[in-house]
C-alpha positions in Angstrom: 0.1 0.3 0.1 1.0 3.7 -0.9 -0.1 6.6 1.5 1.7 10.2 0.8 4.7 8.7 -1.5 5.5 5.9 1.5 5.2 2.4 1.4 3.6 0.5 4.2 3.3 -2.9 4.5 0.5 -4.8 6.0 3.3 -7.0 8.5 5.1 -3.5 8.9 6.2 -3.2 12.8 3.7 -0.6 14.3 6.3 1.2 15.9 8.0 3.5 12.6 10.5 5.0 14.9 11.9 4.7 18.6 14.5 5.1 20.7 15.5 3.5 23.6 17.5 4.7 26.8 18.8 7.8 24.7 21.5 10.2 26.5 22.3 13.5 24.9 25.2 16.0 27.3 27.1 19.3 26.0 29.7 19.4 28.8 28.3 18.9 32.1 25.1 19.3 30.8 22.8 16.4 30.4 20.2 17.4 27.6 18.6 14.0 27.6 18.7 11.5 30.6 17.7 8.5 29.6 14.9 8.8 27.3 12.6 6.3 26.1 10.1 7.2 23.0 8.5 5.9 20.1 6.2 7.5 17.3 3.7 4.8 15.6 2.6 4.9 12.0 -0.7 6.6 11.8 0.0 8.4 15.0 0.4 12.2 15.8 2.8 12.0 19.3 2.0 15.6 21.3 5.6 16.5 22.6 5.2 19.5 25.7 7.8 20.8 28.1 9.4 24.1 29.1 12.4 25.9 27.5 15.7 23.6 27.7 13.7 20.3 28.4 15.2 18.5 26.1 12.4 18.3 23.1 14.8 19.9 20.4 17.9 17.9 21.6 15.7 14.7 20.9 13.9 16.2 17.3 18.0 16.5 16.4 18.5 13.1 17.2 15.4 11.7 15.3 16.7 13.9 11.9 20.3 12.8 12.3 21.8 16.2 13.0 23.3 15.0 16.5 24.3 11.5 17.0 23.8 9.3 20.4 25.9 9.6 23.2 24.0 6.3 24.5 21.3 4.0 23.6 19.8 3.0 20.7 17.9 3.6 17.8 15.3 1.7 15.7 13.7 2.4 12.5 10.9 0.0 11.5 12.4 -3.6 12.4 16.1 -2.3 12.2 18.3 -0.9 14.4 20.3 2.1 13.0 24.1 2.1 13.9 25.3 5.0 11.9 22.3 7.2 11.2 22.8 10.3 10.1 20.7 13.1 8.2 21.0 11.5 4.9 20.0 8.5 6.2 16.8 10.1 7.9 15.8 11.5 4.7 16.1 8.2 2.8 13.5 6.7 5.4 11.0 9.5 5.0 11.8 11.7 8.2 11.8 15.7 7.8 11.6 18.4 10.3 10.3 21.9 10.5 12.2 23.3 13.1 11.2 26.4 15.5 14.2 28.3 13.3 13.1 28.3 10.1 15.7 27.1 7.4 14.9 28.7 4.2 17.7 30.6 2.0 16.5 34.4 2.2 17.8 35.1 -0.8 16.5 32.3 -2.6 12.8 32.2 -3.9 10.2 30.2 -2.7 10.6 27.6 -5.7 14.4 27.4 -5.6 13.8 27.2 -1.7 11.8 23.7 -2.8 14.5 22.7 -4.8 16.6 22.0 -2.2 15.1 19.5 -0.5 14.2 18.0 -3.6 17.6 16.8 -5.7 15.4 15.2 -8.0 14.0 18.1 -9.6 16.7 19.1 -12.3 17.1 19.2 -15.8 15.1 21.8 -18.0 12.1 22.9 -17.0 13.1 22.2 -13.0 11.9 25.7 -11.9 8.3 25.1 -13.3 8.0 22.0 -11.8 9.4 22.6 -8.2 6.9 25.4 -8.5 3.8 23.3 -9.4 5.1 21.6 -6.7 5.0 24.0 -3.6 2.1 25.8 -5.3 -0.2 22.2 -4.9 0.9 21.7 -1.3 0.6 25.7 -0.6 -3.4 25.3 -1.9 -3.9 21.8 -0.2 -2.8 23.2 3.4 -3.4 26.8 3.6 -6.3 27.3 0.9 -6.4 31.2 0.7 -2.5 32.0 1.3 -1.6 34.7 -1.7 2.1 33.0 -1.6 3.9 32.9 -5.4 6.7 30.5 -6.2 8.4 33.4 -7.4 8.4 35.6 -3.9 12.3 36.1 -3.1 11.8 34.3 0.4 12.9 37.3 2.6 10.2 39.7 1.3 7.8 37.5 2.9 6.4 38.2 6.4 7.8 35.4 9.2 4.2 33.7 9.2 4.0 33.6 5.1 7.8 31.9 5.6 6.5 29.6 7.7 3.6 28.3 5.6 6.3 27.8 3.3 8.7 25.8 5.1 5.7 23.3 5.6 4.1 23.3 3.1 7.6 22.0 1.5 8.1 19.9 4.5 4.6 17.7 3.4 5.4 18.1 -0.4 6.8 14.4 -2.2 8.9 13.3 -5.7 11.0 10.3 -5.6 11.8 9.9 -2.1 9.3 8.9 0.8 7.6 10.7 3.6 7.1 8.6 6.7 7.7 11.3 9.7 6.9 15.4 9.8 8.4 17.0 12.6 6.6 19.7 13.3 8.7 22.3 16.0 6.1 25.1 16.9 4.4 25.4 13.4 1.9 27.8 14.5 4.1 30.2 16.4 3.7 33.2 13.4 0.3 31.7 12.4 -2.9 33.4 13.2 -5.6 31.1 14.3 -7.9 31.1 11.3 -4.2 30.0 9.0 -3.5 27.6 12.2 -6.5 26.1 12.0 -5.9 25.0 8.4 -2.5 23.6 9.1 -4.1 21.4 12.2 -6.7 20.4 9.9 -4.0 19.1 7.3 -2.0 17.6 9.9 -4.7 15.3 11.1 -5.5 14.2 7.6 -2.0 13.1 6.9 -2.0 10.9 10.1 -5.1 9.3 9.4 -3.8 8.7 6.0 -1.2 6.8 7.2 1.5 9.5 7.7 2.6 10.1 11.5 3.7 13.3 12.8 5.6 14.3 16.1 3.5 18.1 17.1 6.0 20.1 19.2 3.9 23.1 21.0 3.5 25.4 23.6 0.0 26.1 22.7 -1.4 23.4 25.0 -4.7 23.6 23.2 -3.4 22.4 20.1 -1.8 19.3 21.1 -4.5 18.8 23.4 -6.9 18.8 20.4 -4.4 17.1 17.7 -2.7 14.4 18.9 -3.0 10.6 19.5 -0.7 10.5 22.4 1.4 12.9 24.9 4.7 13.0 26.2 5.8 15.8 28.4 9.5 16.3 28.9 11.1 17.8 31.9 15.0 18.5 32.5 15.7 16.1 29.7 13.4 13.1 30.7 10.2 12.4 29.7 8.0 12.1 32.7 4.5 11.6 31.9 3.3 9.7 28.5 -0.5 8.5 27.8 -2.8 8.7 25.3 -4.5 12.2 24.4 -7.6 11.9 25.6 -5.9 11.3 29.5 -4.6 14.7 29.7 -6.3 17.6 30.3 -4.7 21.2 30.8 -4.3 21.4 34.3 -2.9 17.7 34.1 -0.3 18.7 31.3 0.8 22.0 33.5 1.2 20.3 36.5 3.3 17.5 34.8 5.4 19.9 32.9 6.2 21.5 36.6 3.7 25.0 36.3 1.4 26.6 37.7 -1.5 28.4 36.2 -3.8 29.7 39.0 -2.2 32.9 37.9 -3.7 33.1 34.0 -7.0 34.7 34.0 -8.4 36.0 36.5 -5.0 37.5 38.0 -5.3 39.3 34.9 -8.5 40.5 35.3 -7.9 41.8 38.5 -5.0 43.9 38.6 -5.9 45.3 35.0 -9.3 46.5 36.6 -7.4 49.0 38.6 -4.4 50.7 36.7 -3.4 54.0 36.7 -3.8 55.8 33.2 -2.0 58.4 32.1 -1.1 60.9 29.5 -1.4 59.8 26.1 2.2 58.2 25.2 1.4 57.4 21.6 -0.8 58.6 18.6 -1.0 56.6 15.5 -2.9 55.8 11.8 -1.9 53.1 9.9 -0.5 53.8 6.7 -3.0 53.1 4.3 -6.1 54.6 6.8 -6.8 58.6 6.2 -9.9 58.7 8.4 -11.5 56.3 11.3 -10.0 54.5 14.3 -6.4 55.8 15.2 -4.8 53.7 17.9 -4.5 55.9 21.3 -2.1 54.6 24.1 -1.8 56.0 27.4 0.9 55.7 30.2 -0.1 52.5 32.3 -2.3 50.9 29.7 -2.0 47.7 27.7 -3.1 47.6 24.2 -3.4 44.9 21.7 -3.4 44.5 18.3 -5.2 41.6 16.6 -6.6 40.3 13.4 -5.5 37.9 10.2 -1.6 37.8 10.5 0.0 40.0 7.7 -2.1 43.0 8.2 -0.1 45.8 8.7 0.1 45.3 12.6 3.8 44.7 12.5 4.2 47.8 9.8 2.0 50.3 12.5 4.1 48.7 15.1 7.5 49.6 12.9 6.0 53.0 12.5 5.8 53.9 15.9 9.4 52.6 16.8 10.6 54.9 13.9 8.8 57.9 15.1 10.6 57.9 18.7 13.4 58.9 16.5 12.3 60.6 13.7 9.1 62.4 13.2 7.0 60.5 10.8 3.4 61.3 9.3 0.3 59.7 11.1 2.6 58.9 14.5 2.6 61.0 17.4 5.9 59.4 20.3 6.3 61.5 23.4 8.2 58.8 25.3 11.5 56.5 24.5 10.5 52.9 22.6 12.0 49.5 23.0 10.9 47.0 20.5 10.7 43.2 21.2 10.5 41.3 18.2 8.7 38.1 16.8 11.2 37.7 14.3 14.3 37.0 16.7 16.3 35.5 14.1 16.2 38.1 11.7 15.6 41.1 14.0 16.4 40.8 17.2 19.1 38.6 18.2 23.5 40.2 17.9 24.6 36.4 16.6 28.6 37.1 17.4 27.5 38.4 20.9 26.8 36.8 24.2 23.8 37.0 26.3 24.7 39.9 28.6 25.6 42.2 25.7 22.4 41.4 23.8 20.5 42.0 26.7 22.6 45.7 27.5 22.7 46.9 24.3 19.7 49.3 24.5 21.3 50.7 27.6 24.4 51.5 26.9 24.2 54.9 28.1 23.4 53.4 31.9 26.7 50.7 31.4 28.9 53.3 30.7 32.1 54.0 32.7 33.2 57.2 31.1 33.9 56.3 27.4 33.8 52.5 27.5 30.7 50.3 28.8 31.4 48.9 32.5 31.9 44.7 32.1 30.6 44.6 35.2 27.1 47.3 35.1 26.3 45.4 32.1 26.9 41.9 33.8 24.8 43.3 36.9 21.8 43.9 34.4 22.0 40.5 32.7 22.5 38.8 36.1 19.2 40.9 37.3 17.3 39.8 34.4 18.1 36.7 34.4 16.8 35.9 37.4 13.4 38.3 36.9 12.4 36.0 34.2 14.2 32.9 34.1 17.3 32.5 31.6 18.2 29.3 31.2 21.9 29.1 30.8 25.0 28.0 33.1 27.3 31.3 32.2 25.9 34.7 30.8 28.8 35.3 28.8 28.3 32.4 26.6 27.1 32.9 23.0 23.5 34.3 22.6 22.6 31.2 20.1 23.8 28.3 23.1 20.3 29.4 24.1 17.1 27.8 23.5 14.5 29.8 20.9 12.9 30.2 24.0 15.2 31.4 26.2 16.7 33.7 23.0 12.9 35.3 23.4 12.7 35.9 26.8 17.1 37.2 26.6 14.9 40.5 23.9 12.3 40.8 26.6 15.3 41.4 29.4 16.6 43.7 27.1 13.5 46.0 26.2 12.0 45.7 29.9 15.5 46.7 31.7 15.9 49.6 29.5 14.7 53.5 30.1 11.7 53.1 27.5 8.5 53.9 28.6 7.2 52.6 25.6 7.6 48.6 24.7 6.4 47.3 21.5 6.0 43.7 21.3 5.7 41.7 17.6 3.9 38.8 18.4 6.8 38.1 20.9 5.7 34.7 22.9 6.9 32.8 19.7 8.4 29.7 21.2 7.8 30.4 24.6 6.7 27.9 27.2 3.3 28.2 29.0 5.6 28.7 32.3 7.5 31.6 31.0 4.3 33.0 29.3 2.7 33.5 32.9 5.9 34.9 33.9 6.1 37.7 31.3 2.2 38.3 31.7 2.6 39.5 35.3 5.9 41.5 34.1 3.8 43.1 31.8 1.0 44.0 34.0 3.9 45.1 37.0 5.0 47.2 34.6 1.8 48.5 33.2 0.8 49.2 36.7 4.2 51.4 37.1 2.8 53.8 34.0 4.9 52.0 31.3 2.6 51.3 28.0 2.6 48.6 26.1 1.7 47.8 22.3 1.6 43.8 22.1 0.4 42.5 18.6 -0.4 38.3 19.0 -1.8 36.0 17.0 -2.3 34.0 19.7 -6.2 35.3 20.8 -6.3 34.6 24.7 -3.2 36.6 25.1 -5.6 39.4 24.6 -7.5 39.1 28.1 -4.2 41.1 29.0 -5.1 44.3 27.5 -7.2 46.9 28.3 -8.6 47.1 24.8 -8.1 45.7 21.6 -7.3 47.0 17.9 -8.5 44.5 15.1 -6.6 45.0 11.9 -7.5 43.9 8.3 -6.2 44.7 4.9 -3.6 47.2 6.8 -6.8 49.4 8.3 -8.0 49.3 11.9 -11.7 47.9 11.7 -12.9 47.7 15.2 -11.6 48.9 19.1 -12.9 46.3 21.3 -13.4 47.2 24.9 -12.4 44.5 27.4 -16.0 44.8 28.4 -16.6 43.3 24.5 -13.3 41.2 23.5 -14.3 37.7 22.8 -12.6 35.5 20.5 -15.8 35.7 18.2 -16.1 39.5 18.1 -12.3 39.6 17.5 -12.3 36.8 14.2 -15.9 38.9 13.5 -13.8 42.2 13.1 -11.0 40.3 11.1 -13.3 39.3 8.5 -15.3 42.3 7.5 -14.9 44.1 4.2 -12.7 47.6 5.5 -14.6 50.8 4.2 
């Protein structure tokens, strides 16, 4: 039987891939500690855990980019003694990593060609274009992406859509297992729903999938079995219907009692001061404009790519020079969602990445004081829980979620009175999210202003009111007492006048 380009034998072993007693060390850090893990044919395994729990290390093992220090890998009924990336590809194992791997200077079609060496000779570009376009149409019917688009010109959400579609394309290589590491982290609710529906169809047709997500509802609703990791170990594994949100959070080692009720209580008695930001989207000459006062948390919502990030960048630029339609009267800091392109300085240490927005306070004469820089980084490492043995390590030594924590530390540790956040929780675990939500509310109580674009609807519960965007325009301004997911979705699909 052939399913999705893969050969499935009637008498094939039920487990497609299995790790037994797997260990991985990075110096003194034990990233995986005697882990047993398996994925069966026609199964979606949800993998959850806080940042640094070992999830990404485990996935690198499965795709061959990291060797096991100890343990055994079995694929089908064969023990893999010399497992590698090329071997994983031959076995039909693919991964969409949290940090996207597309070549920014190439087109969508050219990036597809990288995964499919058989697309060669005269007309390869046309065949590659047709291949990826068909898969984009199948997964994201209203995607508006052209195969000739240069990847660097696409928003991070559209890049994520391309990466996912490319992983599911099939030529002469089989497709047995697709690992999705935070696949919806830059997608709005509508597009994420399209992807997860496709994943279920793929699994029901015989394929296998590993779904890693910090959005626990996605895992509970779409996984057949859930595995929970903590500190490099598997601490729980069971069928998905045996879990609920509370059991998942407890297994991960977190507490969630602060989430909604705490947010609403603290928001009610906020001090609201002077107007700090007044902004109108470039494509909007009249109608609603964004107003943000001292002490307010303002949410930006709507389908991804409809002008929210553009307005944030306009506000950021207006802080240093006049910009038509935007008024800003206080220092600004930005927490970027696309940390690799717009956030981190990859050649610098963690401490240097945190301190770059606070250079004036870190100076000792004409030079930066290493002591002050270290003290600032240590303060925010404790406040936000950055997991590292040494803040002098390179920023890339951190997991994706911990890199994002460093960007929050940079902004919140600065003198900025206005904090702009561009879907900043990408790849951040639920425990850290709750801690950051608390920090944001505490800073707002002190008079800071937050303008927060998010693709996660539940995060809007932390906002005082929300502006909904459609086609580069603000189409709705929702107060807290009228803020519902249905209202946001309804506003997202109205025709802007």
